[in-house]
C-alpha positions in Angstrom: 1.5 41.3 22.1 4.8 39.6 22.9 6.6 42.9 22.2 4.5 45.0 24.6 6.0 46.8 27.6 3.9 44.6 29.9 5.3 41.3 28.6 8.8 42.7 28.5 8.6 43.5 32.2 7.0 40.2 33.1 9.8 38.3 31.5 12.3 39.8 33.9 10.4 38.5 37.0 11.8 35.5 38.9 9.3 32.8 40.2 9.5 34.4 43.7 8.8 37.8 42.3 5.8 36.5 40.4 4.3 35.2 43.7 5.1 38.5 45.4 3.4 40.3 42.6 0.2 38.2 43.0 0.3 39.0 46.8 0.9 42.7 46.1 -2.1 42.9 43.8 -4.4 41.0 46.2 -3.5 43.4 49.0 -3.8 46.5 46.8 -6.8 48.7 47.4 -7.2 49.1 43.6 -7.3 45.4 43.0 -9.8 44.4 40.3 -11.0 40.8 39.8 -10.3 40.9 36.1 -6.7 42.0 36.6 -6.0 39.0 38.8 -7.7 36.7 36.3 -5.6 38.2 33.5 -2.4 37.7 35.5 -3.3 34.0 36.1 -3.8 33.5 32.4 -0.5 35.1 31.6 1.3 33.0 34.1 0.6 29.9 32.0 3.1 31.3 29.4 5.8 32.4 31.9 8.7 32.8 31.4 9.1 32.7 27.6 5.7 34.2 26.7 6.2 32.9 23.1 3.0 30.9 22.5 1.0 31.7 19.5 -2.2 31.5 21.6 -1.0 34.5 23.6 -3.1 37.2 21.8 -5.9 39.6 22.5 -8.7 37.4 20.9 -7.7 34.5 23.2 -7.8 36.6 26.4 -11.0 38.2 25.3 -12.7 34.8 24.9 -11.5 33.9 28.5 -12.2 37.1 30.3 -15.1 38.7 28.4 -16.8 36.0 26.3 -19.9 38.1 26.0 -17.9 40.8 24.1 -16.4 40.9 20.7 -15.0 43.4 18.2 -13.5 46.7 19.0 -15.2 47.1 22.4 -13.8 43.7 23.5 -10.3 44.5 22.3 -10.3 47.8 24.1 -11.2 46.0 27.4 -8.1 43.8 27.0 -6.0 46.9 26.2 -7.3 48.6 29.3 -6.5 45.5 31.4 -2.9 45.5 30.1 -2.5 49.1 31.0 -3.8 48.6 34.5 -1.6 45.6 35.1 1.4 47.4 33.7 0.9 50.3 36.1 0.5 47.9 39.0 3.6 46.1 37.9 5.6 49.3 37.9 4.3 50.1 41.4 5.3 46.6 42.6 8.9 46.9 41.2 9.3 50.4 42.7 8.2 49.0 46.1 10.8 46.2 45.7 13.5 48.6 44.9 12.7 50.8 47.9 12.9 47.7 50.1 16.3 46.8 48.8 17.8 50.3 49.2 18.0 51.8 52.7 19.1 55.2 51.4 16.0 55.5 49.3 13.9 54.8 52.4 15.8 57.4 54.4 15.2 60.0 51.7 11.5 59.3 51.4 11.0 59.2 55.1 12.7 62.6 55.6 10.5 63.9 52.7 7.4 62.6 54.5 8.4 64.5 57.7 9.0 67.7 55.9 5.7 67.6 54.0 3.8 67.1 57.2 5.8 69.6 59.2 7.0 67.0 61.7 10.2 68.8 62.6 11.2 66.9 65.7 10.9 63.4 64.1 12.8 64.8 61.1 15.8 65.9 63.1 15.8 62.7 65.1 15.9 60.7 61.9 18.7 63.0 60.7 20.8 62.1 63.8 20.2 58.3 63.2 21.3 58.6 59.6 24.4 60.6 60.6 25.3 57.9 63.2 25.0 55.2 60.6 27.1 57.1 58.1 29.9 57.6 60.7 30.1 53.8 61.2 31.6 53.5 57.7 35.3 52.7 58.2 36.5 54.2 54.9 36.2 57.9 54.2 36.0 57.9 50.4 33.5 58.8 47.7 30.6 56.9 49.1 31.1 58.4 52.5 31.2 62.0 51.3 28.3 61.5 49.0 26.1 60.4 52.0 27.6 63.0 54.2 26.9 65.8 51.8 23.4 64.7 51.3 22.5 64.5 55.0 24.2 67.8 55.7 22.3 69.4 52.9 19.0 68.0 54.2 19.7 69.4 57.7 21.0 72.8 56.7 18.4 73.2 54.0 15.5 72.7 56.4 13.6 75.9 57.2 13.4 75.0 60.9 17.0 73.8 61.4 17.2 76.1 64.5 14.6 73.8 66.2 16.9 70.8 66.2 17.0 69.5 69.8 20.7 69.1 69.8 22.9 72.0 68.7 24.4 71.5 65.2 27.9 70.2 65.8 29.1 71.1 62.3 29.5 74.5 60.6 28.4 75.5 57.1 32.0 75.0 56.0 31.6 71.3 56.8 28.8 71.1 54.3 31.0 72.8 51.7 33.9 70.5 52.4 31.7 67.5 52.0 30.4 68.9 48.7 34.0 69.5 47.5 34.9 65.9 48.1 31.8 64.5 46.6 32.1 66.9 43.6 35.7 65.9 43.0 34.9 62.2 42.9 31.9 62.6 40.7 33.8 64.8 38.3 36.7 62.3 38.3 34.2 59.6 37.4 33.1 61.3 34.2 36.7 62.2 33.3 37.8 58.6 33.5 34.7 57.5 31.7 35.4 59.9 28.9 39.0 59.0 28.7 38.1 55.3 28.6 35.5 55.7 25.9 37.1 58.3 23.7 40.8 57.6 24.3 41.5 61.2 25.3 45.3 60.6 25.3 46.0 64.1 24.1 44.1 65.7 26.9 46.1 66.3 30.1 44.8 66.8 33.6 45.8 70.4 33.4 43.5 70.9 30.4 40.6 69.1 32.1 41.0 70.5 35.6 41.8 74.1 35.9 44.4 75.2 38.5 41.8 76.7 40.9 40.1 73.3 40.9 43.4 71.6 41.9 43.9 74.1 44.7 40.4 73.5 46.0 40.9 69.7 46.0 44.2 69.8 47.7 42.5 71.5 50.7 40.2 68.5 51.2 40.9 65.7 53.7 41.4 63.0 51.1 44.9 63.5 49.8 45.5 59.7 49.6 42.4 59.2 47.4 43.4 62.2 45.3 46.9 60.9 44.8 45.6 57.5 43.8 43.2 58.8 41.2 45.8 61.1 39.7 48.3 58.2 39.4 45.6 55.8 38.1 44.6 58.2 35.4 48.1 59.1 34.3 49.3 55.4 34.2 46.3 54.1 32.3 46.1 57.0 29.9 49.8 56.8 29.0 49.9 53.0 28.9 52.8 52.9 31.3 53.3 49.1 31.5 56.1 49.3 34.0 53.7 50.5 36.7 51.0 47.8 36.1 51.7 45.8 39.3 51.9 49.0 41.4 48.6 50.4 40.0 46.9 47.0 40.3 47.8 46.8 44.0 46.6 50.4 44.5 43.2 49.5 43.0 42.9 46.5 45.2 43.7 48.5 48.3 41.6 51.6 47.3 38.6 50.3 45.5 36.4 50.2 48.6 36.8 53.9 49.0 34.5 54.5 46.1 30.8 54.1 45.4 29.6 51.3 43.1 29.6 53.2 39.7 33.1 54.3 40.3 34.3 50.9 41.3 32.9 49.4 38.1 34.6 52.1 36.1 38.0 51.6 37.8 37.8 47.9 37.1 36.7 48.5 33.5 39.6 50.8 32.8 42.1 48.5 34.6 40.9 45.5 32.5 41.4 47.5 29.3 44.9 48.6 30.5 45.8 45.0 31.6 44.5 43.5 28.3 46.8 46.0 26.4 49.8 45.1 28.5 49.1 41.3 28.1 48.6 41.6 24.3 51.9 43.4 24.0 53.6 40.8 26.3 54.4 43.3 29.1 52.5 41.1 31.6 51.6 37.5 31.7 48.1 36.0 31.3 48.2 35.5 35.1 48.4 39.2 35.6 45.4 39.8 33.4 43.5 37.0 35.2 44.0 38.6 38.5 42.2 41.7 37.3 39.2 39.7 36.1 39.3 37.7 39.4 39.1 41.0 41.3 36.0 42.0 39.4 34.3 38.7 40.3 35.5 38.8 43.9 34.0 42.3 44.4 30.8 41.2 42.6 31.3 44.0 40.1 30.7 41.6 37.2 27.0 41.4 38.2 24.7 44.3 37.1 21.1 44.2 38.5 21.4 40.5 39.2 22.6 39.8 35.7 25.9 39.0 33.9 26.3 40.1 30.3 27.1 37.0 28.2 30.2 38.5 26.6 31.7 39.4 30.0 30.9 35.8 31.2 32.7 34.2 28.2 35.6 36.7 28.5 36.2 35.7 32.2 36.3 32.1 31.2 38.7 32.7 28.3 41.1 34.7 30.4 41.1 32.2 33.3 41.7 29.3 30.9 44.5 31.1 29.2 46.1 31.5 32.6 45.5 27.8 33.3 43.1 28.6 36.2 40.8 25.7 35.3 39.4 25.1 38.8 38.5 28.8 39.1 36.8 28.7 35.7 34.8 25.6 36.6 33.7 27.2 39.9 32.8 30.4 38.1 30.5 28.5 35.8 28.9 26.7 38.7 28.4 29.8 40.9 27.7 32.5 38.4 25.9 30.7 35.6 22.6 31.5 37.4 23.1 35.2 36.7 23.0 34.7 32.9 19.8 35.7 31.3 17.5 32.7 30.9 17.2 33.1 27.1 21.0 33.0 26.7 22.0 30.7 29.7 22.1 27.3 28.0 24.1 28.6 25.0 26.6 30.6 27.1 27.2 27.7 29.5 27.8 25.2 26.6 30.3 27.6 25.1 32.0 28.2 28.4 32.3 24.5 29.1 33.6 23.9 25.6 36.3 26.6 26.3 37.4 25.0 29.6 37.6 21.5 28.1 39.5 22.8 25.1 42.2 24.3 27.3 42.3 21.1 29.3 43.1 19.4 26.0 39.9 17.4 26.1 39.1 18.3 22.5 36.5 15.7 21.7 34.5 16.6 24.8 34.9 20.2 24.0 33.5 19.7 20.5 30.4 17.9 21.9 29.6 21.0 24.0 30.4 23.4 21.1 27.9 21.8 18.6 25.1 22.3 21.2 25.5 26.1 20.9 22.9 27.9 18.8 24.8 31.1 18.0 22.6 34.2 17.8 25.0 37.1 17.5 27.9 37.8 15.2 30.3 38.0 18.1 29.2 34.6 19.4 29.5 33.1 16.0 33.0 34.4 15.5 34.2 33.1 19.0 32.6 29.7 18.2 34.2 29.5 14.8 37.6 30.3 16.2 37.2 27.6 18.8 36.0 25.1 16.2 39.0 25.8 14.0 41.4 25.2 16.8 39.6 21.9 17.8 39.9 20.6 14.2 43.6 21.5 14.3 44.2 19.7 17.6 42.3 16.6 16.4 44.2 16.7 13.1 41.0 16.8 11.1 42.8 18.2 8.1 40.0 18.1 5.6 37.3 19.3 8.0 39.7 22.2 9.0 40.3 23.1 5.3 36.6 23.3 4.5 35.6 25.1 7.7 38.5 27.6 7.2 37.2 28.5 3.8 33.6 28.8 5.0 34.7 31.0 8.0 36.8 33.2 5.8 33.8 33.8 3.5 31.5 34.6 6.4 34.0 37.1 7.8 34.6 38.9 4.5 30.9 39.1 3.6 29.9 40.5 7.0 29.4 44.3 6.5 29.3 44.9 10.3 32.9 44.0 10.9 35.7 46.5 10.5 38.5 46.2 7.9 41.0 45.9 10.7 39.1 43.0 12.4 38.7 41.2 9.0 42.5 41.5 8.4 43.4 40.2 11.8 40.9 37.3 11.7 42.1 36.4 8.2 45.7 36.3 9.5 44.6 34.0 12.3 43.0 31.5 9.8 46.0 31.8 7.4 48.4 31.1 10.3 46.5 27.9 11.2 46.8 26.8 7.6 50.6 27.5 7.7 50.9 25.5 11.0 49.1 22.5 9.4 51.5 22.6 6.4 54.5 22.9 8.8 53.3 20.1 11.0 53.2 17.8 7.9 56.3 19.1 6.2 58.7 20.7 8.6 61.3 22.9 7.0 63.6 25.5 8.4 62.7 28.0 5.7 59.0 27.5 6.4 59.5 28.0 10.1 61.6 31.2 9.6 58.9 32.6 7.2 56.1 32.1 9.7 58.2 33.4 12.6 58.9 36.6 10.5 55.2 36.9 9.7 54.2 36.7 13.4 56.9 39.2 14.4 55.4 41.8 11.9 51.9 41.6 13.4 51.0 44.0 16.2 47.9 42.1 17.2 47.4 38.4 16.8 44.1 36.8 17.7 44.5 33.8 20.1 48.2 34.6 20.2 49.0 32.3 23.2 47.7 29.3 21.4 49.3 30.3 18.1 52.7 30.6 19.7 52.3 27.4 21.6 51.6 25.5 18.4 54.5 27.2 16.7 56.9 26.2 19.5 55.7 22.6 19.3 56.6 22.5 15.6 59.9 24.4 16.0 61.4 22.2 18.7 60.8 19.1 16.6 62.7 20.4 13.6 
C-alpha cells in the first residue's frame, strides 16, 4: 500500500496543504463520510507512511468492521480511488490559484463556451494592459503577447469588440516569430548541452531563411546575445567567460523560466570546465552558482535536488565563501526533501567545517550521514579520506583508502574513466602522506610530473594546496 499513487501524492503535502485538503473535501459536493474518515486514519502516519499497520486489513477493521474478505478489500480499494481523484482535483485547484495565466486562459474559455462575447473582449483588454506593464520585451513578453493576440483574432466574433483592434494581423505574426525563435533556441541549447553538438554549427541548425526572418524582429539585442552565448559555450572560448557571464546577468530576465534555468545550467557547465582547466578562479565559478541561487533558479517546484545543494556548498567553500555557505544552509535547507534533508545538511555542514579547517567537528557531522546513493557515498568517502589526511591518522587513512578503492573498482555502475580518476586521487593522497613523512626532491618532482600529466584531477584545489605545503618546506 505504501507504493500506491495515493500515498505517493500524500507524501508530498505540507502540513498546511493537508489542512487545506481536509477543508476542500468537507466543502466538496461529492464528499462522503467514509472518505473523510479514511483521510483522518491516514493522517496518523503522515508524513513517512511507513508503518507496518498501514495496510488494507487494518483500514477495513476501522471503516467496515462488519465486512471481510474480497468485498471488504474492494471497499478500501474504492475509497483509495475516490480519495486519489479528490486529491488530484485539490492539487489542480491549488495550481490554478498559484498561476494567474492559467486563470486567464480558463476564464476566456468560459466566456467563449457560453458565448459571452462582451465580457470576453473586456477580459482580453485587461490582460493586454497587464502584459504591457512588463518592463522587458523578451521571450516571456512575446509568449504572452502571442497567446492573447491569438485568442483575440481567433475569436469568431472579433468584429464585435467594443474598441477597434489597434493591431494588425502582422502584429500577431511578429509576436509568433519572436516567440517561435525563443522556443526553438531553447531546444537547440538544450540539445547542445545534453549531446555536446560541437560539430553542429548555427548554419546547419538554422537555415538562412530562418535567420532572415529573425533579423526582421524587434529583438536584435536578444538575438545577438543568444548567438554569442551559444557560440562561446559551444566552442569553450574561455577568454570570453567574463563577458558572457555579465551578458547572462544583464539579459536573464528577458527570458521565461525554463529558458532561464537552461541558460544557468549551460553557463555552470561552461564555468566548471573553465575552472577545471585553470582558466578562471574558483571565485568565478562561485559567482555563477550564486546567480542561480539569487534568481531562485535552484528551486524546482519548492524543492532543491540534493546533488545541486551539495554542489553549491562545495563550490562556495572552494571559493572560501564560508559565510555565504552557512547562510545558504540556513535559508535553503528547508527546500530539501524531508527524507533526504537530515543527511544532506549533515554532509553540507561537514563540508563547510572541513574547509574552515575544523576537521574534528567536520568528522562528527560526517559520521551522522547515512549514505543512500552511490554518488553520496563517493562524495562522503572523498571527504573522509581528506579528513584522515589532515588529522594525520595514517593507519586509518591507509585502511580506508584500501576499502574505498575496492568499493570503486567493484562498482559496475561507474565508468572506467571515473574509476581511473578516483584511483589517481587516492594514490595521490598516499603519495602526499609519504612525502610529508620523508620529503625528497626526487619524490616531489615525480608527483609534480604525475599531476602535470592528468587532464582532470578530482579535488584538485585541495591536492595542489597540500602539494605546495610540502614543497615549500623542502
